C-alpha positions as CSV (number, residue, x, y, z in Angstrom):
1,M,96.6,97.1,57.6
2,N,98.9,95.7,59.9
3,E,97.8,93.5,63.1
4,L,97.7,96.2,65.6
5,E,94.9,98.3,63.5
6,R,92.8,95.1,62.9
7,T,92.9,94.6,66.2
8,I,91.7,98.4,67.0
9,K,89.1,97.9,64.3
10,K,87.8,94.7,65.9
11,L,87.6,97.0,69.3
12,K,85.7,99.6,68.0
13,N,82.9,97.4,66.9
14,L,82.5,96.2,70.4
15,P,79.7,98.7,72.3
16,Q,82.2,98.8,75.7
17,Y,84.9,100.3,73.5
18,K,82.9,102.1,71.1
19,N,83.0,105.4,72.7
20,M,86.9,105.2,74.0
21,A,89.4,107.3,73.3
22,E,92.1,106.3,70.0
23,E,95.0,106.4,73.1
24,E,93.3,104.4,75.1
25,L,92.3,101.9,72.5
26,N,95.7,101.7,71.2
27,K,97.0,100.5,74.6
28,I,94.5,97.7,75.1
29,A,94.8,96.6,71.8
30,Q,98.6,96.1,72.1
31,E,98.3,94.2,75.6
32,N,95.6,92.0,74.3
33,L,98.5,91.5,71.1
34,E,101.3,90.8,73.5
35,R,98.7,88.2,75.5
36,S,97.9,86.5,72.0
37,E,101.7,86.5,71.2
38,I,102.9,84.8,74.7
39,L,99.7,82.2,74.3
40,S,100.8,81.5,70.9
41,S,104.4,80.9,71.6
42,L,103.3,78.1,74.3
43,T,104.8,74.6,73.5
44,F,102.5,72.7,75.7
45,C,99.3,74.5,75.0
46,I,97.3,72.1,72.5
47,N,93.7,71.4,73.8
48,E,90.9,73.6,75.3
49,E,91.2,72.6,78.8
50,E,95.3,73.5,78.6
51,I,94.7,76.8,76.9
52,K,91.9,77.9,79.7
53,F,94.7,77.0,82.1
54,A,97.3,78.8,80.3
55,K,95.0,82.1,80.1
56,N,94.0,82.0,83.8
57,L,98.2,82.0,84.7
58,L,98.9,84.7,82.1
59,E,95.8,86.9,83.5
60,N,97.0,85.7,87.5
61,Y,100.7,87.1,86.8
62,L,100.0,90.3,84.9
63,A,97.7,91.3,87.5
64,Q,100.9,90.7,90.1
65,S,103.0,92.4,88.3
66,S,104.0,94.1,84.8
67,F,106.3,93.1,82.4
68,E,107.7,96.1,80.5
69,N,110.6,94.6,78.1
70,F,110.6,91.6,75.2
71,S,113.5,90.0,77.5
72,E,110.6,89.7,80.5
73,K,107.9,88.8,78.0
74,Q,109.7,85.6,76.7
75,T,110.2,84.6,79.9
76,L,106.4,85.1,81.6
77,G,106.1,82.7,78.2
78,Q,108.8,80.1,79.5
79,L,107.2,79.8,83.0
80,I,103.6,79.5,81.8
81,D,105.0,76.8,79.2
82,Q,106.8,75.0,82.5
83,E,103.5,75.4,84.3
84,L,101.6,73.4,81.6
85,L,103.9,70.8,81.7
86,S,104.0,70.1,85.4
87,K,100.1,69.8,85.0
88,R,100.4,67.2,82.5
89,M,102.8,65.2,84.7
90,K,100.6,65.7,87.8
91,D,97.9,64.7,85.8
92,S,99.5,61.7,84.4
93,L,100.7,60.9,88.0
94,K,97.1,61.1,88.7
95,T,95.9,58.9,86.4
96,Q,98.7,56.2,87.1
97,Y,97.9,56.4,90.8
98,S,94.3,55.7,90.1
99,A,95.0,52.3,88.5
100,A,94.1,49.0,90.3
101,N,97.7,48.7,90.9
102,P,99.8,51.6,90.8
103,S,103.6,51.9,89.9
104,I,105.9,54.5,90.8
105,P,107.3,56.2,88.3
106,L,110.3,57.5,89.9
107,Q,112.1,59.1,86.6
108,M,108.6,60.7,85.9
109,I,108.8,62.1,89.8
110,E,112.3,63.5,89.2
111,Q,111.7,65.1,86.1
112,L,108.5,66.8,87.9
113,D,110.8,67.9,90.4
114,A,113.2,69.7,88.1
115,V,110.1,71.3,86.2
116,I,109.2,72.4,89.4
117,E,112.5,74.0,90.4
118,R,112.8,75.3,86.9
119,I,109.4,77.0,87.6
120,E,110.7,78.8,90.7
121,G,113.8,80.0,89.1
122,L,111.7,81.5,86.4
123,K,109.7,83.2,89.0
124,V,112.4,84.6,91.3
125,K,114.1,86.3,87.9
126,L,110.5,87.7,87.3
127,G,109.5,88.8,90.6
128,L,107.0,86.7,91.0
129,S,108.6,84.3,93.8
130,Q,106.5,85.2,97.2
131,K,109.5,85.1,99.3
132,E,111.0,87.6,97.3
133,K,108.0,89.9,97.1
134,T,107.5,89.8,101.2
135,N,110.9,90.9,101.7
136,A,110.6,93.4,99.0
137,L,107.0,94.8,100.4
138,N,109.1,94.9,104.2
139,E,112.0,96.7,102.7
140,W,109.7,98.7,101.1
141,A,107.6,99.6,104.6
142,K,110.8,100.5,106.3
143,L,111.8,102.9,103.7
144,K,108.2,104.9,103.8
145,A,108.4,104.6,107.8
146,K,112.3,106.1,107.4
147,A,110.7,108.8,104.6
148,L,108.0,110.0,106.7
149,A,110.3,110.4,109.6
150,Y,112.5,112.9,108.0
151,Y,110.2,114.4,106.0
152,K,108.2,115.1,109.8
153,E,111.8,116.6,111.2
154,N,112.7,118.1,108.3
155,Q,109.8,119.7,106.5
156,G,110.9,123.0,106.6
157,C,114.5,122.2,104.6
158,N,114.6,122.7,101.0
159,V,118.1,121.3,100.7
160,V,118.4,117.2,100.0
161,K,120.7,114.9,99.1
162,C,120.9,112.3,95.9
163,P,120.9,109.3,96.9
164,Y,122.8,108.2,94.0
165,C,125.6,110.7,93.6
166,Q,125.3,111.7,97.1
167,K,125.6,115.1,96.5
168,L,123.4,118.2,97.8
169,F,121.2,120.4,95.6
170,M,118.2,122.5,96.5
171,L,114.2,122.2,95.7
172,L,113.1,125.5,94.7
173,K,109.3,126.2,95.5
174,D,107.3,127.9,92.4
175,I,105.6,131.1,94.2
176,K,103.9,132.7,91.8
177,N,100.4,132.3,93.2
178,Y,101.7,133.6,96.7
179,T,101.3,137.5,98.1
180,S,103.3,139.2,100.4
181,E,102.8,140.5,103.2
182,K,103.9,142.4,106.7
183,L,105.5,140.1,109.3
184,P,104.2,141.8,112.5
185,W,106.3,139.7,114.7
186,F,109.8,141.4,114.0
187,R,111.5,144.3,113.6
188,K,114.9,143.8,111.6
189,T,116.3,140.7,114.0
190,L,114.5,141.4,117.0
191,L,111.5,139.4,118.2
192,Y,108.6,142.3,118.5
193,N,105.1,143.2,117.8
194,H,104.2,147.1,118.3
195,K,100.2,146.2,119.5
196,L,101.0,144.0,121.8
197,F,103.5,146.5,123.5
198,Q,101.1,149.0,123.2
199,L,98.7,147.1,125.3
200,Y,101.3,146.3,127.7
201,E,102.1,150.2,127.7
202,Q,98.7,150.6,128.7
203,N,98.1,147.8,131.8
204,R,96.0,146.1,129.3
205,I,98.5,143.0,129.2
206,T,100.8,141.8,131.9
207,K,104.2,141.0,131.7
208,E,104.0,137.7,132.3
209,E,101.7,137.1,129.7
210,M,104.4,138.9,127.7
211,C,106.7,136.3,128.2
212,I,104.6,133.3,127.6
213,I,103.0,134.8,124.0
214,F,106.8,135.8,122.9
215,G,108.3,132.5,124.5
216,V,111.0,135.1,126.3
217,S,112.1,136.1,129.8
218,S,111.1,139.2,131.7
219,D,114.2,140.6,131.2
220,Y,113.9,140.6,127.3
221,I,110.4,142.6,127.7
222,D,112.1,145.4,130.0
223,L,114.9,145.7,127.2
224,I,112.5,145.9,124.2
225,F,110.0,148.0,126.1
226,E,112.8,150.9,127.2
227,N,115.0,150.6,124.0
228,E,113.1,149.9,121.2
229,Y,109.3,150.7,121.7
230,K,109.6,153.6,123.9
231,N,112.3,155.1,121.8
232,K,111.1,154.8,119.0
233,K,107.5,155.5,119.8
């Protein structure tokens, strides 16, 4: 039995996972193993306080982003290690400053600055930098607004351009659940409705009302009434 199978077996014995699907259990077990691997790889994680600190950091970073490949997870471990080292150095500085006649440990301060710089670099590499995230969110909001505006202006268009190769292609709709109905507003290519012209002939609707309904001029109503309606009545 490998480590994953053992982890799944342990989860099945817990009440909250008892009736969970095998696929979901497998996913949770895999995530737990990955967390354990990251924590076990840490150099500056020895006592209970540091273990707790590292676990909280790990959960915090995992909540902010997902790390799919091995390289990202390895970098995440390096980041937590540097965070732990930074905590140790800060705790040490606090202890020295609380002494009766504290000295200024310039070398340790320089080392701490270097560690903090490495932490920021690793955060940027993993996309966890706050500034980078803010910029990314702003850019996403702009792109989303542009996309919505384009959608409103081109709702009926099914020809789109690939953002990568710039080639045009069509989006074809699946119409298997559609039913075909007669279109009562056209005769061939002419804007036309037989029932409305019938009402117009019976003086039940005025020419002005016909113009408003069809969105055309009175000349168009006269033309269609004489040449289309009467001739084919």
